[in-house]
N, C-alpha and C positions, 0 to 999 in steps of 0.2 A: 532536768533542768536543761533549758536551751543552751548552745554553745555560741550562739551569735551575741555576744556582750559588746557593748559600746561603752567606751570611757566616759565618765561623768564631766571629763573636760578640767578637772581640778588637779592641783599639785599639792600632794601632802607629803611633806619632808621635813625632817629635823635632824641636826647632828647631835648625837648623845655622847655623854662622858659619864663612865662609871655607872651609877645606878639612877640617872635621870630617866624620867619618863616623859614621853612626847604625848600631848592631847590634840585631837583633831575633832572638830564638831561638823556634823552633818545632819541632813534631814533624809530619812528614808521614807519613800511613799507607798501606801497602801496598794497591794496587788502587783507590786513589782518585783521581778527576780533581780537580786543582786550578787555580785562577787566582790569580796574583799581580799586582796592579795597583798602580801608584804614582802619587803626584801630589805637588805642591808647594804648592797651594793659590793659586798666582798664574798668571795667564793665559800669561805667557812663560816661566815657570820650567820648567827639565828636570831630572829626578833619575835619576842612573845608578843602577841597582840590580844586585846580584850575589847569587846563592844559593850558599852554600859547605856541603859536608858535614860532618860531626861533626870531621874531619881537616883542615878548612879547604881542601879541594880544590874549585876552581872547578867549578860544576855549570852555571851560566848567567850571562852578563853581558849587560845590555841594550846596552852599549856596542858589542857585536858584532853587534847587529840595529838599527842606526839609532836608538838611545835609545828603544826601543819602550817604551810606558807599562805592558804587561802581558805576561804569559807564562802560557801555558796547557800543562799537562803531566799525566802519569800517573805517580804514585809506584809504582815497581815494588817496592820494600821499603820497610818502616817505618824511618824514621830521623830523628835529631835534625839540623837545619839551622840555619844562621845566614844572615840576610837582611842585607846591608850596603846602605846607601842614602847617597849623597852628591850635592850639587848638582852640575850639570854646569860644567865648568871653562869661564870665560869668560863666564859667566851671572851670575845672582845672587850677591851678596856674603853673604846671608842668607836663610833661609826655612824653612819647615816641609817634613819628609818625612813623608807619610802613605802607609802601606802597608796595603792591604785584601787578606785571603786569604779565599777562598771555594773551596766544594768541591761536587762532584757525584758521585754514584756512576754 
C-alpha cells in the first residue's frame, strides 16, 4: 500500500459519553486505496471503530484486530459506508472520537 496518502479534507469528530456511538457517513470510490485512522485525543484512550456498508453489514472492526488505530484497504467498488466509533469499554467515561480518512491512487 503506498504511503503517500492525502486527507479527504473532511472533519469527522464527536464527543462521546459513556456508551454512545458516533456515526459518520462517507463514500469510498472503486480502485482507490484508503486509510481510516482514529484517535481519542487522550494519551490512554482507545477507540473501537467499525466500517459498515449501506445495508449495515460489517466490513471491518478494530476489535477483531487488537483495537488497531487504523485500517488500510482498497475499495473494490464504489459504495456508501458508515463508520461507527465508540470508546473502548472499561476505559474513559467520555472523550472525543476523531476519524481521519485519507486516500492514495
